[in-house]
N, CA and C atoms as a LAMMPS dump frame, in Angstrom:
ITEM: TIMESTEP
0
ITEM: NUMBER OF ATOMS
645
ITEM: BOX BOUNDS ff ff ff
-5.0000000000000000e+02 5.0000000000000000e+02
-5.0000000000000000e+02 5.0000000000000000e+02
-5.0000000000000000e+02 5.0000000000000000e+02
ITEM: ATOMS id mol type element x y z
1 1 1 N 0.868 -1.202 0.045
2 1 2 C -0.045 0.016 0.003
3 1 3 C 0.946 1.267 -0.047
4 2 1 N 0.658 2.184 -0.952
5 2 2 C 1.423 3.4 -1.052
6 2 3 C 0.91 4.386 0.173
7 3 1 N 1.865 5.169 0.572
8 3 2 C 1.471 6.207 1.584
9 3 3 C 0.484 7.163 1.137
10 4 1 N -0.565 7.374 1.774
11 4 2 C -1.586 8.236 1.23
12 4 3 C -1.174 9.74 1.531
13 5 1 N -1.946 10.591 0.717
14 5 2 C -1.846 11.928 1.006
15 5 3 C -2.902 12.529 1.923
16 6 1 N -4.054 11.664 2.049
17 6 2 C -5.066 11.985 2.949
18 6 3 C -5.737 10.779 3.497
19 7 1 N -6.044 10.725 4.832
20 7 2 C -6.713 9.709 5.442
21 7 3 C -8.123 10.242 5.886
22 8 1 N -9.073 9.418 5.352
23 8 2 C -10.523 9.823 5.7
24 8 3 C -11.081 8.847 6.726
25 9 1 N -11.345 9.477 7.937
26 9 2 C -11.933 8.764 9.07
27 9 3 C -13.396 8.672 9.017
28 10 1 N -13.929 7.563 9.255
29 10 2 C -15.29 7.416 9.729
30 10 3 C -15.268 7.85 11.14
31 11 1 N -16.443 8.112 11.739
32 11 2 C -16.443 8.535 13.099
33 11 3 C -16.969 7.498 14.121
34 12 1 N -18.269 7.295 14.152
35 12 2 C -18.849 6.367 15.125
36 12 3 C -18.402 4.985 14.888
37 13 1 N -17.854 4.241 15.882
38 13 2 C -17.458 2.9 15.606
39 13 3 C -15.994 2.829 15.048
40 14 1 N -15.435 3.954 14.6
41 14 2 C -14.129 3.972 14.033
42 14 3 C -13.246 4.778 15.121
43 15 1 N -13.638 5.937 15.22
44 15 2 C -12.959 6.851 16.223
45 15 3 C -13.597 6.897 17.542
46 16 1 N -14.941 6.94 17.672
47 16 2 C -15.636 6.983 18.815
48 16 3 C -16.335 5.555 19.038
49 17 1 N -16.297 5.184 20.281
50 17 2 C -16.829 3.929 20.763
51 17 3 C -18.313 4.07 21.136
52 18 1 N -19.102 4.471 20.094
53 18 2 C -20.417 5.006 20.347
54 18 3 C -21.458 3.922 19.881
55 19 1 N -21.01 2.856 19.08
56 19 2 C -22.031 2.018 18.493
57 19 3 C -22.703 1.18 19.579
58 20 1 N -22.087 0.697 20.619
59 20 2 C -22.899 -0.122 21.532
60 20 3 C -23.962 0.78 22.156
61 21 1 N -23.626 2.085 22.522
62 21 2 C -24.728 2.904 22.997
63 21 3 C -25.964 3.253 22.028
64 22 1 N -25.406 3.42 20.767
65 22 2 C -26.447 3.59 19.725
66 22 3 C -27.326 2.276 19.584
67 23 1 N -26.666 1.211 19.736
68 23 2 C -27.535 -0.05 19.693
69 23 3 C -28.556 -0.145 20.78
70 24 1 N -28.045 0.187 21.935
71 24 2 C -28.921 0.162 23.129
72 24 3 C -29.919 1.264 23.025
73 25 1 N -29.616 2.38 22.448
74 25 2 C -30.672 3.533 22.356
75 25 3 C -31.771 3.203 21.451
76 26 1 N -31.468 2.692 20.157
77 26 2 C -32.551 2.313 19.335
78 26 3 C -33.303 1.237 19.767
79 27 1 N -32.693 0.24 20.383
80 27 2 C -33.467 -0.913 21.011
81 27 3 C -34.531 -0.364 22.088
82 28 1 N -33.957 0.557 22.842
83 28 2 C -34.774 1.016 23.967
84 28 3 C -35.924 1.858 23.447
85 29 1 N -35.631 2.666 22.459
86 29 2 C -36.625 3.502 21.801
87 29 3 C -37.872 2.627 21.317
88 30 1 N -37.42 1.609 20.621
89 30 2 C -38.515 0.714 20.086
90 30 3 C -39.205 -0.009 21.246
91 31 1 N -38.486 -0.329 22.278
92 31 2 C -39.246 -0.969 23.38
93 31 3 C -40.212 -0.063 24.047
94 32 1 N -39.916 1.21 24.219
95 32 2 C -40.759 2.135 24.83
96 32 3 C -42.161 2.253 23.886
97 33 1 N -41.87 2.113 22.653
98 33 2 C -42.959 2.216 21.682
99 33 3 C -43.744 0.91 21.543
100 34 1 N -43.361 -0.178 22.321
101 34 2 C -44.02 -1.404 22.208
102 34 3 C -43.479 -2.428 21.165
103 35 1 N -42.248 -2.21 20.571
104 35 2 C -41.73 -3.009 19.664
105 35 3 C -40.454 -3.678 20.021
106 36 1 N -40.13 -4.842 19.471
107 36 2 C -38.832 -5.516 19.676
108 36 3 C -38.05 -5.295 18.542
109 37 1 N -36.89 -4.882 18.525
110 37 2 C -36.058 -4.64 17.393
111 37 3 C -34.927 -5.718 17.4
112 38 1 N -34.779 -6.56 16.447
113 38 2 C -33.911 -7.609 16.365
114 38 3 C -32.387 -7.016 16.127
115 39 1 N -31.381 -7.752 16.638
116 39 2 C -30.108 -7.168 16.462
117 39 3 C -29.589 -7.096 14.981
118 40 1 N -30.154 -8.077 14.154
119 40 2 C -29.83 -8.033 12.705
120 40 3 C -30.292 -6.801 12.044
121 41 1 N -31.342 -6.167 12.533
122 41 2 C -31.862 -4.982 11.933
123 41 3 C -30.983 -3.834 12.365
124 42 1 N -30.672 -3.748 13.623
125 42 2 C -29.646 -2.819 14.089
126 42 3 C -28.305 -2.895 13.375
127 43 1 N -27.873 -4.043 13.073
128 43 2 C -26.595 -4.302 12.249
129 43 3 C -26.657 -3.681 10.921
130 44 1 N -27.817 -3.925 10.291
131 44 2 C -28.154 -3.422 8.914
132 44 3 C -28.039 -1.795 8.905
133 45 1 N -28.453 -1.15 9.934
134 45 2 C -28.406 0.314 10.032
135 45 3 C -27.076 0.904 10.444
136 46 1 N -26.17 0.052 10.958
137 46 2 C -24.888 0.493 11.247
138 46 3 C -24.193 1.29 10.05
139 47 1 N -23.638 2.483 10.379
140 47 2 C -22.987 3.141 9.353
141 47 3 C -23.878 3.92 8.291
142 48 1 N -25.192 3.742 8.495
143 48 2 C -26.023 4.393 7.514
144 48 3 C -26.495 5.829 7.965
145 49 1 N -26.793 6.713 7.069
146 49 2 C -27.282 8.029 7.391
147 49 3 C -28.726 7.899 8.05
148 50 1 N -29.223 8.994 8.53
149 50 2 C -30.592 8.943 9.153
150 50 3 C -31.724 8.611 8.208
151 51 1 N -31.565 9.023 7.034
152 51 2 C -32.685 8.724 5.995
153 51 3 C -32.716 7.159 5.666
154 52 1 N -31.515 6.636 5.515
155 52 2 C -31.505 5.105 5.278
156 52 3 C -31.916 4.412 6.536
157 53 1 N -31.566 4.769 7.777
158 53 2 C -31.836 4.096 8.97
159 53 3 C -33.386 4.13 9.19
160 54 1 N -33.998 5.214 8.817
161 54 2 C -35.377 5.422 8.876
162 54 3 C -36.117 4.48 8.123
163 55 1 N -35.562 4.46 6.814
164 55 2 C -36.075 3.422 5.741
165 55 3 C -35.996 2.003 6.271
166 56 1 N -34.945 1.657 6.924
167 56 2 C -34.802 0.248 7.392
168 56 3 C -35.745 0.01 8.486
169 57 1 N -36.044 0.91 9.279
170 57 2 C -36.98 0.723 10.298
171 57 3 C -38.41 0.561 9.863
172 58 1 N -38.851 1.428 8.931
173 58 2 C -40.129 1.297 8.301
174 58 3 C -40.282 0.058 7.603
175 59 1 N -39.272 -0.279 6.858
176 59 2 C -39.214 -1.675 6.088
177 59 3 C -39.479 -2.791 7.154
178 60 1 N -38.912 -2.691 8.257
179 60 2 C -39.068 -3.988 9.281
180 60 3 C -40.482 -3.813 9.964
181 61 1 N -40.892 -2.641 10.419
182 61 2 C -42.01 -2.503 11.223
183 61 3 C -43.322 -2.106 10.487
184 62 1 N -43.141 -1.65 9.253
185 62 2 C -44.286 -1.32 8.481
186 62 3 C -44.496 0.197 8.358
187 63 1 N -45.249 0.602 7.35
188 63 2 C -45.431 2.014 7.034
189 63 3 C -46.005 2.942 8.298
190 64 1 N -46.88 2.197 9.134
191 64 2 C -47.485 2.969 10.309
192 64 3 C -46.542 3.089 11.488
193 65 1 N -45.318 2.655 11.39
194 65 2 C -44.462 2.888 12.534
195 65 3 C -44.145 4.4 12.609
196 66 1 N -44.156 4.82 13.898
197 66 2 C -43.884 6.286 14.072
198 66 3 C -42.322 6.497 14.179
199 67 1 N -41.714 6.527 13.011
200 67 2 C -40.135 6.537 12.882
201 67 3 C -39.663 7.955 13.522
202 68 1 N -40.363 8.98 13.381
203 68 2 C -39.96 10.143 13.967
204 68 3 C -39.866 10.165 15.408
205 69 1 N -40.89 9.641 16.011
206 69 2 C -40.916 9.442 17.554
207 69 3 C -39.763 8.527 17.923
208 70 1 N -39.498 7.322 17.169
209 70 2 C -38.346 6.502 17.575
210 70 3 C -37.002 7.157 17.577
211 71 1 N -36.876 8.103 16.615
212 71 2 C -35.6 8.984 16.635
213 71 3 C -35.48 9.89 17.699
214 72 1 N -36.752 10.557 18.227
215 72 2 C -36.633 11.404 19.183
216 72 3 C -36.221 10.683 20.505
217 73 1 N -36.804 9.514 20.693
218 73 2 C -36.474 8.695 21.865
219 73 3 C -34.981 8.126 21.784
220 74 1 N -34.532 7.853 20.667
221 74 2 C -33.236 7.398 20.423
222 74 3 C -32.243 8.425 20.844
223 75 1 N -32.492 9.66 20.199
224 75 2 C -31.537 10.672 20.586
225 75 3 C -31.448 11.143 22.002
226 76 1 N -32.582 11.164 22.696
227 76 2 C -32.82 11.382 24.054
228 76 3 C -31.913 10.5 24.891
229 77 1 N -32.031 9.127 24.608
230 77 2 C -31.264 8.251 25.295
231 77 3 C -29.849 8.303 25.198
232 78 1 N -29.354 8.598 23.846
233 78 2 C -27.963 8.861 23.694
234 78 3 C -27.466 10.166 24.338
235 79 1 N -28.203 11.156 24.19
236 79 2 C -27.692 12.389 24.815
237 79 3 C -27.648 12.394 26.316
238 80 1 N -28.503 11.712 26.875
239 80 2 C -28.501 11.544 28.429
240 80 3 C -27.364 10.67 28.868
241 81 1 N -27.137 9.626 28.032
242 81 2 C -26.001 8.833 28.31
243 81 3 C -24.654 9.495 28.249
244 82 1 N -24.509 10.229 27.084
245 82 2 C -23.177 11.013 26.958
246 82 3 C -23.005 12.01 27.906
247 83 1 N -24.13 12.706 28.243
248 83 2 C -23.939 13.799 29.241
249 83 3 C -23.564 13.308 30.608
250 84 1 N -24.034 12.145 30.893
251 84 2 C -23.63 11.464 32.241
252 84 3 C -22.245 10.832 32.259
253 85 1 N -21.959 10.114 31.141
254 85 2 C -20.801 9.231 31.018
255 85 3 C -19.736 9.747 30.118
256 86 1 N -19.967 10.818 29.374
257 86 2 C -18.93 11.205 28.42
258 86 3 C -19.06 10.268 27.033
259 87 1 N -18.269 10.65 26.159
260 87 2 C -18.133 9.926 24.815
261 87 3 C -16.867 9.218 24.878
262 88 1 N -16.967 7.794 24.834
263 88 2 C -15.737 6.892 24.804
264 88 3 C -15.094 6.956 23.518
265 89 1 N -13.731 6.864 23.454
266 89 2 C -13.058 6.873 22.374
267 89 3 C -12.538 5.505 21.99
268 90 1 N -12.108 5.16 20.691
269 90 2 C -11.55 3.83 20.402
270 90 3 C -10.117 3.774 20.75
271 91 1 N -9.548 2.706 21.242
272 91 2 C -8.191 2.558 21.501
273 91 3 C -7.201 3.04 20.428
274 92 1 N -6.277 3.792 20.638
275 92 2 C -5.261 4.182 19.659
276 92 3 C -5.685 5.555 18.856
277 93 1 N -6.886 6.089 19.222
278 93 2 C -7.286 7.282 18.428
279 93 3 C -6.384 8.402 18.464
280 94 1 N -6.006 8.758 19.642
281 94 2 C -5.001 9.937 19.752
282 94 3 C -3.65 9.705 19.21
283 95 1 N -3.302 8.356 19.289
284 95 2 C -1.868 7.93 18.857
285 95 3 C -1.824 8.031 17.293
286 96 1 N -2.986 7.552 16.67
287 96 2 C -2.907 7.605 15.148
288 96 3 C -2.993 9.028 14.703
289 97 1 N -3.755 9.919 15.329
290 97 2 C -3.844 11.278 14.856
291 97 3 C -2.401 11.954 15.04
292 98 1 N -1.694 11.647 16.132
293 98 2 C -0.42 12.123 16.381
294 98 3 C 0.555 11.603 15.212
295 99 1 N 0.416 10.327 15.014
296 99 2 C 1.345 9.777 13.905
297 99 3 C 1.238 10.395 12.6
298 100 1 N -0.064 10.568 12.191
299 100 2 C -0.335 11.235 10.885
300 100 3 C 0.177 12.594 10.797
301 101 1 N -0.032 13.277 11.873
302 101 2 C 0.342 14.814 11.953
303 101 3 C 2.004 14.773 11.879
304 102 1 N 2.675 13.796 12.538
305 102 2 C 4.042 13.778 12.523
306 102 3 C 4.672 13.513 11.157
307 103 1 N 3.89 12.684 10.268
308 103 2 C 4.175 12.369 9.018
309 103 3 C 3.713 13.369 7.929
310 104 1 N 3.008 14.4 8.329
311 104 2 C 2.395 15.356 7.398
312 104 3 C 1.36 14.899 6.573
313 105 1 N 0.63 13.769 7.055
314 105 2 C -0.448 13.257 6.042
315 105 3 C -1.696 13.99 6.455
316 106 1 N -2.464 14.436 5.499
317 106 2 C -3.68 15.172 5.903
318 106 3 C -4.752 14.205 6.335
319 107 1 N -5.789 14.704 7.14
320 107 2 C -6.831 13.852 7.561
321 107 3 C -8.138 14.65 7.579
322 108 1 N -9.158 13.981 7.389
323 108 2 C -10.498 14.58 7.554
324 108 3 C -11.499 13.435 7.944
325 109 1 N -12.689 13.974 8.291
326 109 2 C -13.872 13.13 8.708
327 109 3 C -15.039 12.924 7.722
328 110 1 N -15.54 11.738 7.413
329 110 2 C -16.64 11.53 6.693
330 110 3 C -17.561 10.72 7.324
331 111 1 N -18.598 11.17 8.011
332 111 2 C -19.419 10.427 8.792
333 111 3 C -20.792 10.44 8.393
334 112 1 N -21.627 9.363 8.63
335 112 2 C -23.049 9.274 8.359
336 112 3 C -23.853 10.197 9.382
337 113 1 N -23.266 10.593 10.399
338 113 2 C -23.942 11.408 11.353
339 113 3 C -24.137 12.92 10.779
340 114 1 N -25.236 13.518 11.168
341 114 2 C -25.456 14.968 10.697
342 114 3 C -24.256 15.66 11.066
343 115 1 N -23.812 16.73 10.332
344 115 2 C -22.594 17.566 10.57
345 115 3 C -22.56 18.242 11.924
346 116 1 N -23.692 18.833 12.189
347 116 2 C -23.726 19.529 13.625
348 116 3 C -23.506 18.701 14.762
349 117 1 N -24.144 17.511 14.693
350 117 2 C -23.938 16.437 15.802
351 117 3 C -22.652 15.78 15.863
352 118 1 N -21.907 15.604 14.519
353 118 2 C -20.674 15.151 14.552
354 118 3 C -19.59 16.095 15.08
355 119 1 N -19.748 17.335 14.782
356 119 2 C -18.758 18.347 15.294
357 119 3 C -18.936 18.364 16.788
358 120 1 N -20.211 18.398 17.294
359 120 2 C -20.347 18.427 18.811
360 120 3 C -19.665 17.19 19.485
361 121 1 N -19.818 15.997 18.907
362 121 2 C -19.137 14.729 19.424
363 121 3 C -17.617 14.917 19.423
364 122 1 N -17.061 15.39 18.292
365 122 2 C -15.571 15.555 18.091
366 122 3 C -15.105 16.64 18.991
367 123 1 N -15.923 17.68 19.368
368 123 2 C -15.479 18.7 20.136
369 123 3 C -15.448 18.174 21.699
370 124 1 N -16.395 17.316 21.975
371 124 2 C -16.443 16.697 23.382
372 124 3 C -15.254 15.851 23.665
373 125 1 N -14.525 15.225 22.617
374 125 2 C -13.359 14.41 22.954
375 125 3 C -12.152 15.192 22.482
376 126 1 N -12.306 16.454 22.236
377 126 2 C -11.274 17.488 22.005
378 126 3 C -10.371 17.137 20.71
379 127 1 N -11.088 16.711 19.625
380 127 2 C -10.34 16.536 18.395
381 127 3 C -10.824 17.14 17.116
382 128 1 N -11.969 17.912 17.37
383 128 2 C -12.627 18.583 16.14
384 128 3 C -11.641 19.419 15.512
385 129 1 N -10.883 20.189 16.332
386 129 2 C -9.871 21.127 15.778
387 129 3 C -8.673 20.544 14.919
388 130 1 N -8.595 19.207 15.064
389 130 2 C -7.517 18.444 14.419
390 130 3 C -7.972 18.011 12.988
391 131 1 N -9.276 18.221 12.554
392 131 2 C -9.739 17.973 11.262
393 131 3 C -10.19 19.208 10.55
394 132 1 N -9.48 19.857 9.514
395 132 2 C -9.786 20.897 8.832
396 132 3 C -11.197 20.669 8.136
397 133 1 N -11.473 19.523 7.655
398 133 2 C -12.56 19.15 6.863
399 133 3 C -13.404 18.052 7.598
400 134 1 N -14.708 18.379 7.862
401 134 2 C -15.746 17.341 8.544
402 134 3 C -16.953 17.283 7.67
403 135 1 N -17.188 16.15 7.01
404 135 2 C -18.317 15.948 6.127
405 135 3 C -19.334 15.162 6.925
406 136 1 N -20.664 15.663 6.962
407 136 2 C -21.691 14.974 7.63
408 136 3 C -22.596 14.286 6.64
409 137 1 N -23.327 13.23 7.18
410 137 2 C -24.199 12.492 6.291
411 137 3 C -25.381 13.379 5.651
412 138 1 N -25.672 14.456 6.375
413 138 2 C -26.706 15.342 5.787
414 138 3 C -26.2 16.333 4.643
415 139 1 N -24.874 16.2 4.333
416 139 2 C -24.352 17.032 3.303
417 139 3 C -24.307 16.333 1.902
418 140 1 N -24.701 15.076 1.736
419 140 2 C -24.671 14.316 0.582
420 140 3 C -26.086 13.786 0.268
421 141 1 N -26.339 13.635 -0.973
422 141 2 C -27.628 13.086 -1.479
423 141 3 C -27.837 11.626 -1.08
424 142 1 N -26.744 10.84 -1.403
425 142 2 C -26.863 9.501 -1.047
426 142 3 C -25.754 9.059 -0.046
427 143 1 N -26.406 8.418 0.967
428 143 2 C -25.53 7.931 2.157
429 143 3 C -24.732 6.72 1.776
430 144 1 N -23.921 6.283 2.67
431 144 2 C -23.145 5.017 2.579
432 144 3 C -24.197 3.872 2.46
433 145 1 N -24.088 2.877 1.688
434 145 2 C -22.863 2.435 0.926
435 145 3 C -22.596 3.205 -0.397
436 146 1 N -23.381 4.23 -0.781
437 146 2 C -23.044 4.996 -1.988
438 146 3 C -21.685 5.812 -1.626
439 147 1 N -20.917 6.138 -2.824
440 147 2 C -19.6 6.734 -2.635
441 147 3 C -19.506 8.158 -2.379
442 148 1 N -20.756 8.773 -2.272
443 148 2 C -20.738 10.33 -2.355
444 148 3 C -19.994 10.862 -1.264
445 149 1 N -20.089 10.508 -0.045
446 149 2 C -19.397 11.148 1.098
447 149 3 C -18.034 11.122 0.943
448 150 1 N -17.367 9.872 0.558
449 150 2 C -15.957 9.861 0.395
450 150 3 C -15.364 10.756 -0.711
451 151 1 N -16.228 10.677 -1.802
452 151 2 C -15.662 11.603 -2.904
453 151 3 C -15.781 13.077 -2.551
454 152 1 N -16.848 13.475 -1.762
455 152 2 C -16.976 14.802 -1.357
456 152 3 C -15.762 15.254 -0.402
457 153 1 N -15.391 14.234 0.471
458 153 2 C -14.492 14.522 1.422
459 153 3 C -13.078 14.673 0.746
460 154 1 N -12.786 13.692 -0.248
461 154 2 C -11.55 13.949 -1.129
462 154 3 C -11.465 15.237 -1.85
463 155 1 N -12.61 15.518 -2.345
464 155 2 C -12.62 16.897 -3.241
465 155 3 C -12.468 18.072 -2.242
466 156 1 N -13.076 18.052 -1.123
467 156 2 C -12.922 19.125 -0.172
468 156 3 C -11.564 19.285 0.356
469 157 1 N -10.824 18.222 0.258
470 157 2 C -9.318 18.352 0.695
471 157 3 C -8.402 18.428 -0.607
472 158 1 N -8.919 18.623 -1.608
473 158 2 C -8.247 18.774 -2.956
474 158 3 C -7.242 17.532 -3.159
475 159 1 N -7.753 16.414 -2.958
476 159 2 C -6.841 15.121 -3.008
477 159 3 C -7.703 14.128 -4.036
478 160 1 N -6.942 13.431 -4.871
479 160 2 C -7.438 12.57 -5.842
480 160 3 C -7.883 11.316 -4.988
481 161 1 N -8.952 10.604 -5.363
482 161 2 C -9.382 9.388 -4.556
483 161 3 C -8.252 8.336 -4.4
484 162 1 N -7.418 8.138 -5.43
485 162 2 C -6.377 7.155 -5.347
486 162 3 C -5.07 7.591 -4.504
487 163 1 N -5.188 8.791 -4.045
488 163 2 C -4.219 9.338 -3.018
489 163 3 C -4.716 9.256 -1.604
490 164 1 N -6.015 8.676 -1.539
491 164 2 C -6.552 8.713 -0.146
492 164 3 C -6.593 7.409 0.422
493 165 1 N -6.916 7.295 1.654
494 165 2 C -7.329 5.869 2.274
495 165 3 C -8.36 6.137 3.348
496 166 1 N -9.339 5.235 3.373
497 166 2 C -10.419 5.351 4.293
498 166 3 C -10.261 4.514 5.422
499 167 1 N -10.603 4.777 6.559
500 167 2 C -10.684 3.952 7.829
501 167 3 C -12.128 3.804 8.291
502 168 1 N -12.555 2.617 8.238
503 168 2 C -14.074 2.337 8.49
504 168 3 C -14.234 1.117 9.203
505 169 1 N -15.367 1.002 9.902
506 169 2 C -15.761 -0.18 10.719
507 169 3 C -16.963 -0.94 10.171
508 170 1 N -17.705 -0.325 9.323
509 170 2 C -18.99 -1.021 8.92
510 170 3 C -18.996 -1.567 7.46
511 171 1 N -19.944 -2.387 7.204
512 171 2 C -20.024 -2.925 5.79
513 171 3 C -20.388 -1.749 4.938
514 172 1 N -21.375 -0.895 5.343
515 172 2 C -21.776 0.181 4.546
516 172 3 C -20.542 1.096 4.146
517 173 1 N -19.846 1.35 5.124
518 173 2 C -18.728 2.287 4.841
519 173 3 C -17.484 1.646 3.882
520 174 1 N -17.293 0.378 4.155
521 174 2 C -16.321 -0.254 3.338
522 174 3 C -16.913 -0.395 1.795
523 175 1 N -18.062 -0.59 1.723
524 175 2 C -18.674 -0.684 0.351
525 175 3 C -18.637 0.73 -0.328
526 176 1 N -18.928 1.791 0.483
527 176 2 C -18.846 3.055 -0.024
528 176 3 C -17.353 3.567 -0.449
529 177 1 N -16.418 3.168 0.336
530 177 2 C -15.084 3.304 -0.059
531 177 3 C -14.594 2.736 -1.357
532 178 1 N -15.179 1.456 -1.365
533 178 2 C -14.796 0.605 -2.579
534 178 3 C -15.491 1.286 -3.831
535 179 1 N -16.674 1.69 -3.728
536 179 2 C -17.392 2.4 -4.784
537 179 3 C -16.665 3.654 -5.24
538 180 1 N -16.157 4.172 -4.342
539 180 2 C -15.359 5.476 -4.556
540 180 3 C -13.986 5.269 -5.16
541 181 1 N -13.561 3.968 -5.182
542 181 2 C -12.308 3.518 -5.691
543 181 3 C -11.205 4.122 -4.81
544 182 1 N -11.533 4.043 -3.451
545 182 2 C -10.494 4.489 -2.351
546 182 3 C -10.307 3.433 -1.61
547 183 1 N -8.977 3.061 -1.421
548 183 2 C -8.558 1.832 -0.569
549 183 3 C -9.011 2.124 0.827
550 184 1 N -9.368 1.045 1.384
551 184 2 C -9.996 1.129 2.762
552 184 3 C -9.342 0.075 3.792
553 185 1 N -9.118 0.621 4.978
554 185 2 C -8.697 -0.196 6.109
555 185 3 C -9.894 -0.493 6.955
556 186 1 N -10.133 -1.668 7.271
557 186 2 C -11.371 -2.1 8.03
558 186 3 C -10.84 -2.254 9.467
559 187 1 N -11.665 -1.738 10.437
560 187 2 C -11.39 -1.988 11.805
561 187 3 C -12.819 -2.345 12.438
562 188 1 N -13.134 -3.661 12.295
563 188 2 C -14.437 -4.025 12.598
564 188 3 C -14.839 -3.728 14.037
565 189 1 N -16.14 -3.274 14.243
566 189 2 C -16.674 -2.941 15.554
567 189 3 C -17.701 -4.03 15.917
568 190 1 N -18.82 -3.651 16.467
569 190 2 C -19.873 -4.595 16.902
570 190 3 C -20.505 -5.295 15.876
571 191 1 N -20.763 -4.681 14.775
572 191 2 C -21.447 -5.301 13.576
573 191 3 C -20.499 -6.242 12.934
574 192 1 N -20.756 -7.49 12.864
575 192 2 C -19.716 -8.331 12.237
576 192 3 C -19.488 -8.111 10.602
577 193 1 N -18.304 -8.361 10.191
578 193 2 C -18.066 -8.234 8.728
579 193 3 C -17.78 -9.598 8.091
580 194 1 N -18.44 -10.014 7.154
581 194 2 C -18.286 -11.229 6.538
582 194 3 C -17.01 -11.307 5.753
583 195 1 N -16.48 -12.434 5.217
584 195 2 C -15.342 -12.62 4.62
585 195 3 C -15.249 -11.785 3.273
586 196 1 N -16.348 -11.853 2.634
587 196 2 C -16.493 -11.064 1.335
588 196 3 C -16.296 -9.544 1.491
589 197 1 N -16.784 -9.027 2.556
590 197 2 C -16.593 -7.558 2.885
591 197 3 C -15.236 -7.397 3.28
592 198 1 N -14.732 -8.245 4.172
593 198 2 C -13.389 -8.177 4.688
594 198 3 C -12.232 -8.131 3.594
595 199 1 N -12.612 -8.882 2.456
596 199 2 C -11.619 -9.091 1.396
597 199 3 C -11.508 -7.779 0.487
598 200 1 N -12.494 -6.856 0.739
599 200 2 C -12.431 -5.561 -0.045
600 200 3 C -11.399 -4.608 0.516
601 201 1 N -11.065 -4.905 1.8
602 201 2 C -10.197 -4.041 2.529
603 201 3 C -8.678 -4.25 2.276
604 202 1 N -7.854 -3.319 2.207
605 202 2 C -6.372 -3.517 1.904
606 202 3 C -5.746 -4.01 3.234
607 203 1 N -6.442 -3.78 4.363
608 203 2 C -6.008 -4.409 5.731
609 203 3 C -7.239 -4.444 6.609
610 204 1 N -7.148 -5.464 7.443
611 204 2 C -8.183 -5.614 8.572
612 204 3 C -7.415 -5.516 9.919
613 205 1 N -7.683 -4.478 10.72
614 205 2 C -6.951 -4.231 11.91
615 205 3 C -7.901 -4.407 13.112
616 206 1 N -7.311 -4.758 14.129
617 206 2 C -7.97 -4.931 15.428
618 206 3 C -8.296 -3.644 16.114
619 207 1 N -7.419 -2.734 15.982
620 207 2 C -7.617 -1.361 16.55
621 207 3 C -6.857 -0.367 15.857
622 208 1 N -6.997 0.95 16.299
623 208 2 C -6.306 2.065 15.636
624 208 3 C -4.818 2.047 15.978
625 209 1 N -4.351 1.403 16.947
626 209 2 C -2.895 1.202 17.296
627 209 3 C -2.311 0.454 16.125
628 210 1 N -2.983 -0.696 15.64
629 210 2 C -2.564 -1.561 14.632
630 210 3 C -2.581 -0.799 13.287
631 211 1 N -3.664 0.102 13.065
632 211 2 C -3.735 0.852 11.852
633 211 3 C -2.413 1.884 11.804
634 212 1 N -2.13 2.417 12.9
635 212 2 C -1.068 3.424 12.858
636 212 3 C 0.24 2.874 12.544
637 213 1 N 0.412 1.535 12.834
638 213 2 C 1.751 0.938 12.356
639 213 3 C 1.854 0.694 10.903
640 214 1 N 0.755 0.901 10.139
641 214 2 C 0.832 0.707 8.661
642 214 3 C 1.398 2.012 8.088
643 215 1 N 1.35 3.139 8.654
644 215 2 C 1.819 4.284 8.015
645 215 3 C 3.225 4.505 8.432
């Protein structure tokens, strides 16, 4: 793998250890509304933007499901949790940022989370200022697994796709990077990656410490 000019980071599940809380939040939201949400449906929504996640819930529960109410409850659960406990980061996060900065490699964020929420999360863990470019899921027409968000991130950083590398944890993100023709390093989180998806990555790492060793 050649040394990239730009590293594009996914956020939730890659830099921030928020996916377990998100899973609990959507499960609890549905429970309050009288529904049981299977883990396989939660896994399908991992890495997707809000529009796609809403579509997945409506597909599973039916058109009468109050998806807006479910998102209100979901956000309320997450916000209360993070206010009380803070936002946990993934092992090796600060170390890989230090490493890239020492090498002079550019970095940015491309997340399915809406931009204002993404910036707030990154500010909470004191790394927002380390990313000149942050692209949110609400800034592209087609969310992951479409390539739009990664192509927008590369363009915003004036870098050709083949001079970039993406760091991702989900199937949707890995497929999005592949569609954008950007090499991707997979760092699997709670949603399992099958062998077909893992084979699309130039490397599969256990954590960001391991990713940092690649550069």
